[in-house]
BALOBA-1460 file (C-alpha; in Angstrom, 3 decimals):
// residues 348
<rec num="1" residu="m" x="6.752" y="19.772" z="-3.089"/>
<rec num="2" residu="t" x="5.543" y="22.840" z="-4.908"/>
<rec num="3" residu="t" x="1.810" y="22.388" z="-4.250"/>
<rec num="4" residu="s" x="0.474" y="24.970" z="-1.789"/>
<rec num="5" residu="v" x="-1.436" y="23.955" z="1.312"/>
<rec num="6" residu="p" x="-5.089" y="25.068" z="1.394"/>
<rec num="7" residu="t" x="-5.595" y="28.055" z="3.715"/>
<rec num="8" residu="g" x="-9.075" y="27.144" z="4.866"/>
<rec num="9" residu="p" x="-11.810" y="24.523" z="4.648"/>
<rec num="10" residu="i" x="-13.219" y="23.782" z="1.227"/>
<rec num="11" residu="p" x="-16.860" y="22.637" z="0.935"/>
<rec num="12" residu="s" x="-16.883" y="18.929" z="0.163"/>
<rec num="13" residu="a" x="-19.326" y="19.278" z="-2.711"/>
<rec num="14" residu="s" x="-17.008" y="21.679" z="-4.533"/>
<rec num="15" residu="y" x="-14.266" y="19.080" z="-4.992"/>
<rec num="16" residu="p" x="-13.738" y="17.639" z="-8.480"/>
<rec num="17" residu="p" x="-14.366" y="13.911" z="-9.008"/>
<rec num="18" residu="p" x="-11.726" y="11.617" z="-7.485"/>
<rec num="19" residu="p" x="-8.841" y="10.502" z="-9.750"/>
<rec num="20" residu="r" x="-9.437" y="7.368" z="-11.753"/>
<rec num="21" residu="q" x="-6.345" y="6.874" z="-13.964"/>
<rec num="22" residu="t" x="-3.729" y="4.186" z="-13.362"/>
<rec num="23" residu="a" x="-0.059" y="4.785" z="-14.042"/>
<rec num="24" residu="n" x="0.500" y="1.092" z="-14.881"/>
<rec num="25" residu="p" x="2.377" y="-0.670" z="-16.280"/>
<rec num="26" residu="a" x="5.575" y="-0.173" z="-14.312"/>
<rec num="27" residu="p" x="8.289" y="1.774" z="-16.110"/>
<rec num="28" residu="l" x="11.288" y="-0.038" z="-17.528"/>
<rec num="29" residu="r" x="14.022" y="-0.605" z="-14.975"/>
<rec num="30" residu="s" x="16.872" y="1.912" z="-15.168"/>
<rec num="31" residu="v" x="20.504" y="0.894" z="-15.390"/>
<rec num="32" residu="n" x="22.382" y="1.000" z="-12.085"/>
<rec num="33" residu="s" x="19.133" y="0.731" z="-10.104"/>
<rec num="34" residu="l" x="17.644" y="-1.341" z="-7.333"/>
<rec num="35" residu="r" x="13.957" y="-2.254" z="-7.497"/>
<rec num="36" residu="r" x="12.029" y="-3.608" z="-4.531"/>
<rec num="37" residu="t" x="8.626" y="-5.077" z="-5.382"/>
<rec num="38" residu="s" x="6.112" y="-6.513" z="-2.937"/>
<rec num="39" residu="s" x="2.629" y="-7.942" z="-3.089"/>
<rec num="40" residu="i" x="0.057" y="-9.520" z="-0.841"/>
<rec num="41" residu="d" x="-2.538" y="-11.610" z="-2.659"/>
<rec num="42" residu="v" x="-5.728" y="-12.601" z="-0.831"/>
<rec num="43" residu="a" x="-7.973" y="-15.495" z="-1.874"/>
<rec num="44" residu="w" x="-10.971" y="-17.360" z="-0.434"/>
<rec num="45" residu="p" x="-10.191" y="-21.039" z="-1.219"/>
<rec num="46" residu="d" x="-12.953" y="-22.258" z="1.182"/>
<rec num="47" residu="g" x="-15.586" y="-19.867" z="-0.092"/>
<rec num="48" residu="v" x="-16.256" y="-16.268" z="0.764"/>
<rec num="49" residu="d" x="-17.385" y="-17.187" z="4.315"/>
<rec num="50" residu="g" x="-14.266" y="-19.323" z="4.960"/>
<rec num="51" residu="q" x="-10.848" y="-18.311" z="6.180"/>
<rec num="52" residu="r" x="-8.859" y="-16.067" z="3.882"/>
<rec num="53" residu="l" x="-5.538" y="-17.121" z="2.367"/>
<rec num="54" residu="f" x="-2.829" y="-14.415" z="2.331"/>
<rec num="55" residu="v" x="0.341" y="-14.870" z="0.268"/>
<rec num="56" residu="g" x="2.927" y="-12.133" z="0.645"/>
<rec num="57" residu="r" x="6.006" y="-11.870" z="-1.566"/>
<rec num="58" residu="a" x="8.822" y="-9.313" z="-1.817"/>
<rec num="59" residu="r" x="11.996" y="-9.153" z="-3.867"/>
<rec num="60" residu="d" x="15.044" y="-6.882" z="-4.287"/>
<rec num="61" residu="y" x="16.305" y="-6.850" z="-7.886"/>
<rec num="62" residu="l" x="19.568" y="-5.220" z="-8.929"/>
<rec num="63" residu="t" x="20.027" y="-3.905" z="-12.480"/>
<rec num="64" residu="g" x="23.605" y="-3.283" z="-13.590"/>
<rec num="65" residu="p" x="25.149" y="-0.805" z="-16.032"/>
<rec num="66" residu="d" x="24.480" y="-3.078" z="-19.019"/>
<rec num="67" residu="g" x="20.796" y="-3.499" z="-18.162"/>
<rec num="68" residu="t" x="21.038" y="-7.101" z="-16.960"/>
<rec num="69" residu="g" x="19.768" y="-7.900" z="-13.508"/>
<rec num="70" residu="r" x="19.621" y="-10.456" z="-10.722"/>
<rec num="71" residu="s" x="17.673" y="-11.038" z="-7.551"/>
<rec num="72" residu="l" x="19.486" y="-10.050" z="-4.361"/>
<rec num="73" residu="a" x="16.927" y="-11.015" z="-1.720"/>
<rec num="74" residu="m" x="13.438" y="-12.465" z="-1.460"/>
<rec num="75" residu="g" x="10.895" y="-13.113" z="1.256"/>
<rec num="76" residu="e" x="7.545" y="-14.887" z="1.239"/>
<rec num="77" residu="f" x="4.815" y="-15.877" z="3.673"/>
<rec num="78" residu="s" x="1.583" y="-17.832" z="3.450"/>
<rec num="79" residu="l" x="-1.058" y="-17.638" z="6.186"/>
<rec num="80" residu="r" x="-4.727" y="-18.232" z="6.944"/>
<rec num="81" residu="m" x="-6.913" y="-15.707" z="8.734"/>
<rec num="82" residu="t" x="-10.415" y="-15.774" z="10.226"/>
<rec num="83" residu="e" x="-13.044" y="-13.120" z="9.569"/>
<rec num="84" residu="d" x="-12.078" y="-11.286" z="12.789"/>
<rec num="85" residu="k" x="-8.480" y="-11.051" z="11.409"/>
<rec num="86" residu="t" x="-6.992" y="-13.718" z="13.695"/>
<rec num="87" residu="i" x="-4.009" y="-15.535" z="12.182"/>
<rec num="88" residu="t" x="-4.571" y="-19.282" z="12.494"/>
<rec num="89" residu="q" x="-1.497" y="-20.594" z="10.653"/>
<rec num="90" residu="i" x="1.569" y="-19.114" z="8.998"/>
<rec num="91" residu="a" x="4.725" y="-20.215" z="7.204"/>
<rec num="92" residu="a" x="7.528" y="-18.103" z="5.712"/>
<rec num="93" residu="d" x="10.570" y="-18.553" z="3.477"/>
<rec num="94" residu="p" x="13.118" y="-17.766" z="4.726"/>
<rec num="95" residu="a" x="11.431" y="-18.313" z="8.090"/>
<rec num="96" residu="p" x="12.459" y="-16.236" z="11.127"/>
<rec num="97" residu="a" x="12.679" y="-18.357" z="14.270"/>
<rec num="98" residu="s" x="9.832" y="-16.392" z="15.827"/>
<rec num="99" residu="i" x="7.376" y="-16.607" z="12.911"/>
<rec num="100" residu="g" x="5.148" y="-19.040" z="14.800"/>
<rec num="101" residu="a" x="4.521" y="-16.427" z="17.482"/>
<rec num="102" residu="l" x="2.165" y="-14.661" z="15.056"/>
<rec num="103" residu="v" x="-0.388" y="-17.479" z="15.271"/>
<rec num="104" residu="g" x="-3.216" y="-16.161" z="17.407"/>
<rec num="105" residu="a" x="-2.330" y="-12.505" z="16.730"/>
<rec num="106" residu="r" x="-4.822" y="-10.254" z="15.008"/>
<rec num="107" residu="a" x="-4.061" y="-8.131" z="11.949"/>
<rec num="108" residu="g" x="-4.698" y="-4.672" z="13.303"/>
<rec num="109" residu="g" x="-2.820" y="-1.704" z="14.682"/>
<rec num="110" residu="h" x="-1.140" y="-3.791" z="17.378"/>
<rec num="111" residu="l" x="0.326" y="-6.289" z="14.904"/>
<rec num="112" residu="r" x="3.071" y="-3.846" z="13.938"/>
<rec num="113" residu="m" x="4.021" y="-3.500" z="17.589"/>
<rec num="114" residu="t" x="4.171" y="-7.290" z="17.858"/>
<rec num="115" residu="l" x="6.427" y="-7.488" z="14.788"/>
<rec num="116" residu="r" x="8.811" y="-4.945" z="16.305"/>
<rec num="117" residu="e" x="8.959" y="-6.956" z="19.520"/>
<rec num="118" residu="i" x="9.495" y="-10.431" z="18.080"/>
<rec num="119" residu="m" x="11.373" y="-9.704" z="14.830"/>
<rec num="120" residu="p" x="13.558" y="-6.638" z="15.403"/>
<rec num="121" residu="e" x="16.292" y="-8.158" z="13.254"/>
<rec num="122" residu="l" x="14.052" y="-7.959" z="10.166"/>
<rec num="123" residu="i" x="13.593" y="-4.232" z="10.674"/>
<rec num="124" residu="a" x="17.300" y="-3.656" z="11.325"/>
<rec num="125" residu="q" x="18.224" y="-5.540" z="8.142"/>
<rec num="126" residu="a" x="15.465" y="-3.941" z="6.036"/>
<rec num="127" residu="d" x="14.511" y="-7.505" z="5.125"/>
<rec num="128" residu="p" x="11.987" y="-7.671" z="2.275"/>
<rec num="129" residu="l" x="9.903" y="-10.102" z="4.319"/>
<rec num="130" residu="y" x="9.289" y="-7.409" z="6.915"/>
<rec num="131" residu="l" x="7.683" y="-5.132" z="4.332"/>
<rec num="132" residu="v" x="4.927" y="-7.623" z="3.502"/>
<rec num="133" residu="l" x="4.406" y="-8.568" z="7.135"/>
<rec num="134" residu="d" x="4.104" y="-4.866" z="8.021"/>
<rec num="135" residu="d" x="1.553" y="-4.507" z="5.203"/>
<rec num="136" residu="l" x="-0.634" y="-7.300" z="6.534"/>
<rec num="137" residu="s" x="-2.884" y="-5.150" z="8.741"/>
<rec num="138" residu="g" x="-3.833" y="-2.749" z="5.957"/>
<rec num="139" residu="t" x="-4.422" y="-5.603" z="3.534"/>
<rec num="140" residu="a" x="-6.661" y="-7.453" z="5.989"/>
<rec num="141" residu="l" x="-8.778" y="-4.322" z="6.409"/>
<rec num="142" residu="v" x="-9.245" y="-3.457" z="2.734"/>
<rec num="143" residu="s" x="-9.323" y="-6.927" z="1.147"/>
<rec num="144" residu="s" x="-13.042" y="-7.466" z="1.793"/>
<rec num="145" residu="f" x="-13.505" y="-4.896" z="-0.969"/>
<rec num="146" residu="a" x="-12.914" y="-7.817" z="-3.345"/>
<rec num="147" residu="w" x="-16.256" y="-9.394" z="-2.361"/>
<rec num="148" residu="g" x="-18.294" y="-6.614" z="-3.890"/>
<rec num="149" residu="q" x="-16.381" y="-6.875" z="-7.166"/>
<rec num="150" residu="w" x="-16.909" y="-10.622" z="-7.545"/>
<rec num="151" residu="f" x="-20.334" y="-10.799" z="-5.808"/>
<rec num="152" residu="p" x="-22.296" y="-7.627" z="-6.686"/>
<rec num="153" residu="e" x="-25.152" y="-8.713" z="-4.385"/>
<rec num="154" residu="r" x="-22.813" y="-8.244" z="-1.406"/>
<rec num="155" residu="m" x="-22.280" y="-4.642" z="-2.424"/>
<rec num="156" residu="e" x="-26.042" y="-4.135" z="-2.294"/>
<rec num="157" residu="i" x="-26.072" y="-5.541" z="1.256"/>
<rec num="158" residu="l" x="-23.358" y="-3.093" z="2.213"/>
<rec num="159" residu="r" x="-25.296" y="-0.188" z="0.713"/>
<rec num="160" residu="q" x="-28.321" y="-1.162" z="2.790"/>
<rec num="161" residu="r" x="-26.224" y="-1.339" z="5.940"/>
<rec num="162" residu="l" x="-24.746" y="2.101" z="5.374"/>
<rec num="163" residu="g" x="-28.195" y="3.523" z="4.750"/>
<rec num="164" residu="g" x="-27.042" y="6.065" z="2.144"/>
<rec num="165" residu="g" x="-27.125" y="9.668" z="3.355"/>
<rec num="166" residu="n" x="-28.198" y="8.861" z="6.921"/>
<rec num="167" residu="e" x="-25.703" y="10.778" z="9.046"/>
<rec num="168" residu="d" x="-26.966" y="9.069" z="12.233"/>
<rec num="169" residu="n" x="-26.018" y="5.628" z="10.897"/>
<rec num="170" residu="p" x="-23.629" y="4.092" z="13.512"/>
<rec num="171" residu="v" x="-21.675" y="2.177" z="10.834"/>
<rec num="172" residu="l" x="-20.861" y="5.433" z="9.066"/>
<rec num="173" residu="a" x="-20.127" y="7.182" z="12.337"/>
<rec num="174" residu="q" x="-17.375" y="4.675" z="13.151"/>
<rec num="175" residu="r" x="-15.487" y="5.815" z="10.036"/>
<rec num="176" residu="a" x="-15.428" y="9.492" z="10.916"/>
<rec num="177" residu="n" x="-11.934" y="11.000" z="11.156"/>
<rec num="178" residu="v" x="-10.013" y="7.739" z="10.694"/>
<rec num="179" residu="c" x="-8.222" y="9.449" z="7.772"/>
<rec num="180" residu="w" x="-8.191" y="12.586" z="5.659"/>
<rec num="181" residu="g" x="-10.775" y="11.349" z="3.151"/>
<rec num="182" residu="l" x="-13.180" y="10.196" z="5.878"/>
<rec num="183" residu="q" x="-13.213" y="13.353" z="7.962"/>
<rec num="184" residu="e" x="-16.515" y="14.221" z="9.597"/>
<rec num="185" residu="g" x="-18.844" y="15.742" z="7.022"/>
<rec num="186" residu="n" x="-17.103" y="14.189" z="4.010"/>
<rec num="187" residu="s" x="-19.046" y="12.169" z="1.438"/>
<rec num="188" residu="g" x="-17.619" y="8.810" z="2.538"/>
<rec num="189" residu="v" x="-18.947" y="9.385" z="6.043"/>
<rec num="190" residu="t" x="-22.302" y="11.008" z="5.289"/>
<rec num="191" residu="g" x="-23.197" y="8.323" z="2.740"/>
<rec num="192" residu="d" x="-23.391" y="10.838" z="-0.110"/>
<rec num="193" residu="a" x="-20.826" y="8.915" z="-2.172"/>
<rec num="194" residu="a" x="-22.340" y="6.203" z="-4.353"/>
<rec num="195" residu="l" x="-20.687" y="2.931" z="-3.332"/>
<rec num="196" residu="d" x="-21.122" y="1.444" z="-6.783"/>
<rec num="197" residu="k" x="-18.944" y="4.288" z="-8.143"/>
<rec num="198" residu="v" x="-16.200" y="4.047" z="-5.521"/>
<rec num="199" residu="a" x="-14.230" y="1.519" z="-7.562"/>
<rec num="200" residu="d" x="-14.579" y="1.788" z="-11.321"/>
<rec num="201" residu="a" x="-10.968" y="2.340" z="-12.439"/>
<rec num="202" residu="d" x="-9.074" y="-0.174" z="-14.563"/>
<rec num="203" residu="a" x="-6.084" y="-1.335" z="-12.521"/>
<rec num="204" residu="g" x="-4.011" y="-2.017" z="-15.649"/>
<rec num="205" residu="q" x="-1.118" y="-4.489" z="-15.625"/>
<rec num="206" residu="l" x="1.685" y="-4.105" z="-13.087"/>
<rec num="207" residu="r" x="4.180" y="-5.998" z="-15.228"/>
<rec num="208" residu="n" x="5.499" y="-4.144" z="-18.258"/>
<rec num="209" residu="p" x="5.463" y="-6.505" z="-21.309"/>
<rec num="210" residu="a" x="8.811" y="-5.024" z="-22.368"/>
<rec num="211" residu="d" x="10.341" y="-5.815" z="-18.946"/>
<rec num="212" residu="p" x="9.026" y="-9.178" z="-17.697"/>
<rec num="213" residu="e" x="11.666" y="-9.315" z="-14.944"/>
<rec num="214" residu="g" x="10.437" y="-6.025" z="-13.516"/>
<rec num="215" residu="w" x="8.102" y="-7.810" z="-11.068"/>
<rec num="216" residu="h" x="8.247" y="-11.023" z="-9.056"/>
<rec num="217" residu="e" x="5.672" y="-13.790" z="-9.645"/>
<rec num="218" residu="f" x="2.176" y="-13.281" z="-8.231"/>
<rec num="219" residu="l" x="-0.177" y="-15.839" z="-6.745"/>
<rec num="220" residu="e" x="-2.459" y="-17.299" z="-9.397"/>
<rec num="221" residu="h" x="-5.820" y="-18.689" z="-8.258"/>
<rec num="222" residu="e" x="-9.496" y="-18.993" z="-9.165"/>
<rec num="223" residu="g" x="-12.348" y="-16.958" z="-7.770"/>
<rec num="224" residu="p" x="-12.408" y="-13.581" z="-6.018"/>
<rec num="225" residu="g" x="-9.093" y="-12.056" z="-5.096"/>
<rec num="226" residu="f" x="-7.467" y="-8.920" z="-3.721"/>
<rec num="227" residu="r" x="-3.929" y="-7.626" z="-4.249"/>
<rec num="228" residu="r" x="-1.878" y="-4.948" z="-2.521"/>
<rec num="229" residu="a" x="1.253" y="-4.202" z="-4.576"/>
<rec num="230" residu="r" x="4.244" y="-1.890" z="-4.056"/>
<rec num="231" residu="r" x="7.219" y="-0.911" z="-6.176"/>
<rec num="232" residu="i" x="10.206" y="1.142" z="-5.016"/>
<rec num="233" residu="d" x="12.913" y="2.114" z="-7.584"/>
<rec num="234" residu="v" x="16.132" y="3.547" z="-6.200"/>
<rec num="235" residu="t" x="19.022" y="5.163" z="-8.080"/>
<rec num="236" residu="r" x="21.918" y="7.334" z="-6.977"/>
<rec num="237" residu="d" x="23.382" y="10.369" z="-8.731"/>
<rec num="238" residu="g" x="26.369" y="11.741" z="-6.850"/>
<rec num="239" residu="n" x="25.159" y="12.863" z="-3.469"/>
<rec num="240" residu="l" x="21.487" y="12.441" z="-4.330"/>
<rec num="241" residu="i" x="19.247" y="9.411" z="-3.886"/>
<rec num="242" residu="h" x="16.323" y="9.345" z="-6.289"/>
<rec num="243" residu="i" x="13.226" y="7.333" z="-5.394"/>
<rec num="244" residu="a" x="10.244" y="6.477" z="-7.572"/>
<rec num="245" residu="s" x="7.610" y="4.331" z="-5.902"/>
<rec num="246" residu="a" x="4.091" y="3.144" z="-6.593"/>
<rec num="247" residu="f" x="1.281" y="1.579" z="-4.551"/>
<rec num="248" residu="q" x="-1.985" y="-0.028" z="-5.608"/>
<rec num="249" residu="d" x="-4.925" y="-1.919" z="-4.080"/>
<rec num="250" residu="s" x="-6.952" y="-3.888" z="-6.630"/>
<rec num="251" residu="a" x="-9.447" y="-6.730" z="-6.917"/>
<rec num="252" residu="r" x="-10.243" y="-9.346" z="-9.532"/>
<rec num="253" residu="l" x="-13.397" y="-9.026" z="-11.636"/>
<rec num="254" residu="r" x="-15.551" y="-12.013" z="-12.512"/>
<rec num="255" residu="e" x="-15.546" y="-10.951" z="-16.176"/>
<rec num="256" residu="g" x="-11.736" y="-10.677" z="-16.204"/>
<rec num="257" residu="g" x="-9.203" y="-7.972" z="-15.463"/>
<rec num="258" residu="r" x="-8.840" y="-6.013" z="-12.261"/>
<rec num="259" residu="v" x="-10.373" y="-2.876" z="-10.724"/>
<rec num="260" residu="a" x="-8.363" y="-0.563" z="-8.445"/>
<rec num="261" residu="i" x="-9.574" y="1.357" z="-5.415"/>
<rec num="262" residu="h" x="-6.300" y="2.988" z="-4.256"/>
<rec num="263" residu="e" x="-3.237" y="3.974" z="-6.256"/>
<rec num="264" residu="y" x="-0.465" y="6.489" z="-5.522"/>
<rec num="265" residu="n" x="2.812" y="7.335" z="-7.180"/>
<rec num="266" residu="l" x="5.493" y="8.894" z="-4.992"/>
<rec num="267" residu="g" x="8.762" y="10.531" z="-6.012"/>
<rec num="268" residu="a" x="11.471" y="11.716" z="-3.618"/>
<rec num="269" residu="t" x="15.044" y="12.958" z="-3.463"/>
<rec num="270" residu="v" x="17.256" y="12.402" z="-0.448"/>
<rec num="271" residu="d" x="20.723" y="13.560" z="0.578"/>
<rec num="272" residu="a" x="22.865" y="10.398" z="0.385"/>
<rec num="273" residu="e" x="25.162" y="11.448" z="3.233"/>
<rec num="274" residu="t" x="22.742" y="12.873" z="5.801"/>
<rec num="275" residu="l" x="19.566" y="11.044" z="4.632"/>
<rec num="276" residu="e" x="17.692" y="14.369" z="4.803"/>
<rec num="277" residu="v" x="14.531" y="14.282" z="2.708"/>
<rec num="278" residu="l" x="14.952" y="17.077" z="0.160"/>
<rec num="279" residu="s" x="11.715" y="16.677" z="-1.765"/>
<rec num="280" residu="l" x="8.538" y="14.590" z="-1.822"/>
<rec num="281" residu="d" x="6.119" y="14.512" z="-4.726"/>
<rec num="282" residu="p" x="3.011" y="12.359" z="-4.097"/>
<rec num="283" residu="e" x="0.559" y="11.840" z="-6.928"/>
<rec num="284" residu="a" x="-2.971" y="10.509" z="-6.361"/>
<rec num="285" residu="r" x="-3.864" y="8.246" z="-9.289"/>
<rec num="286" residu="i" x="-6.914" y="6.313" z="-8.060"/>
<rec num="287" residu="l" x="-8.877" y="7.053" z="-4.885"/>
<rec num="288" residu="p" x="-12.466" y="6.304" z="-3.770"/>
<rec num="289" residu="f" x="-13.848" y="9.664" z="-2.562"/>
<rec num="290" residu="r" x="-13.595" y="13.193" z="-3.929"/>
<rec num="291" residu="e" x="-11.973" y="14.554" z="-0.740"/>
<rec num="292" residu="c" x="-9.209" y="11.909" z="-0.655"/>
<rec num="293" residu="p" x="-6.585" y="13.617" z="-2.866"/>
<rec num="294" residu="g" x="-6.235" y="16.473" z="-0.412"/>
<rec num="295" residu="a" x="-4.125" y="14.241" z="1.813"/>
<rec num="296" residu="v" x="-1.099" y="14.802" z="-0.424"/>
<rec num="297" residu="h" x="-0.610" y="18.359" z="0.874"/>
<rec num="298" residu="n" x="0.423" y="17.361" z="4.408"/>
<rec num="299" residu="v" x="3.223" y="15.121" z="3.075"/>
<rec num="300" residu="a" x="5.315" y="18.299" z="2.837"/>
<rec num="301" residu="r" x="5.748" y="18.093" z="6.624"/>
<rec num="302" residu="l" x="8.255" y="15.304" z="6.104"/>
<rec num="303" residu="v" x="10.631" y="17.381" z="3.952"/>
<rec num="304" residu="g" x="13.750" y="18.084" z="5.980"/>
<rec num="305" residu="r" x="13.286" y="15.008" z="8.154"/>
<rec num="306" residu="n" x="15.628" y="12.008" z="8.230"/>
<rec num="307" residu="l" x="14.541" y="9.188" z="5.912"/>
<rec num="308" residu="g" x="15.658" y="6.548" z="8.393"/>
<rec num="309" residu="q" x="13.035" y="7.841" z="10.836"/>
<rec num="310" residu="v" x="10.171" y="8.069" z="8.378"/>
<rec num="311" residu="r" x="8.183" y="5.216" z="9.924"/>
<rec num="312" residu="e" x="8.016" y="7.000" z="13.242"/>
<rec num="313" residu="d" x="7.542" y="10.471" z="11.721"/>
<rec num="314" residu="v" x="4.579" y="9.393" z="9.629"/>
<rec num="315" residu="l" x="2.819" y="7.893" z="12.635"/>
<rec num="316" residu="e" x="3.442" y="11.081" z="14.628"/>
<rec num="317" residu="m" x="2.848" y="13.760" z="12.005"/>
<rec num="318" residu="l" x="0.240" y="12.263" z="9.673"/>
<rec num="319" residu="r" x="-1.981" y="10.389" z="12.103"/>
<rec num="320" residu="g" x="-5.763" y="10.047" z="11.623"/>
<rec num="321" residu="p" x="-7.371" y="12.856" z="9.625"/>
<rec num="322" residu="e" x="-3.966" y="14.474" z="9.045"/>
<rec num="323" residu="g" x="-3.099" y="11.799" z="6.470"/>
<rec num="324" residu="c" x="-4.256" y="8.983" z="4.216"/>
<rec num="325" residu="t" x="-3.560" y="5.500" z="5.594"/>
<rec num="326" residu="h" x="-2.564" y="4.190" z="2.156"/>
<rec num="327" residu="l" x="-0.263" y="7.104" z="1.371"/>
<rec num="328" residu="n" x="1.178" y="6.827" z="4.890"/>
<rec num="329" residu="d" x="2.091" y="3.190" z="4.243"/>
<rec num="330" residu="a" x="3.760" y="4.161" z="0.974"/>
<rec num="331" residu="l" x="5.804" y="6.745" z="2.876"/>
<rec num="332" residu="r" x="6.690" y="4.353" z="5.718"/>
<rec num="333" residu="a" x="7.981" y="1.783" z="3.216"/>
<rec num="334" residu="l" x="10.702" y="4.299" z="2.203"/>
<rec num="335" residu="a" x="12.460" y="3.687" z="5.545"/>
<rec num="336" residu="d" x="14.261" y="0.736" z="3.889"/>
<rec num="337" residu="v" x="15.734" y="2.877" z="1.095"/>
<rec num="338" residu="p" x="19.083" y="3.520" z="2.876"/>
<rec num="339" residu="r" x="19.684" y="-0.237" z="2.944"/>
<rec num="340" residu="l" x="18.649" y="-0.526" z="-0.707"/>
<rec num="341" residu="v" x="21.215" y="2.116" z="-1.597"/>
<rec num="342" residu="e" x="23.870" y="-0.054" z="0.046"/>
<rec num="343" residu="e" x="22.752" y="-2.960" z="-2.128"/>
<rec num="344" residu="l" x="23.282" y="-0.777" z="-5.179"/>
<rec num="345" residu="r" x="27.018" y="-1.036" z="-4.560"/>
<rec num="346" residu="q" x="26.970" y="-4.792" z="-5.183"/>
<rec num="347" residu="p" x="28.227" y="-5.975" z="-8.572"/>
<rec num="348" residu="a" x="25.468" y="-6.977" z="-10.964"/>
């Protein structure tokens, strides 16, 4: 990265407005490339007060030298979850033998530990199913954002709960220092940020009309809905691995289309032999609060580290207010890239 790290604190009010410009649609697939796409769609088939339906899908797609492609691997799960994030039922395809052990677990920080304990083979194989299971906790946390987009009256209730500008509000206090953008004193913690302006960016279309095979199929349903989507493009040029990835959280609008609350692009180069991270270039495209984009600066700490250890490094080096949880997840997802490079060697 070439961006310099700030040398001292910057007053929150002096920040420019947060970014509000999508990079969608996805670029056309390159020849001799491997694209991993993943999504978790959330719906409320029993009404907004009923259990949520989560459908996660991931796919590895190989594009050969002539531009034609084929699917190499896929993974999918469907589950139901209560308001307190308890998983009540789950099915997967292909289904690991231990998938049923997730019933009764809660989608929070400990879920990733549970996944490591009961499904280590998915991590070792860089299975696409693991990526969407690993993403479940973050999706469960953010997906309630969809309510306020489909039911504006619920956003008004939230505004009243947060008590705008009241720094003694206990709901706001719980958010302090959970991430870079919500550090103590920032607008998202003090209530200075207008909640009705937090999400006003057009999410665009993930699928490029000129490349319909560039994404897997998404869940189609009626009513409110949330989607977390990822794309990781991998190519190799001699001894260099090139990575171009994207991440977005979005919600359906009653009047049609989608609105996004989080979106990052992330580019990287890696030494193909040693897996040393040579460069990282994060780009904040859509974020809720004016302080949020500053999180990209600390990503430089990962340059020089081993890509295979990025999951552990992110949790150690970019924890809490040192990083953005959404950008951290985009970085952690790159741990599977060494396996994707191996898949590149397969004939198209």
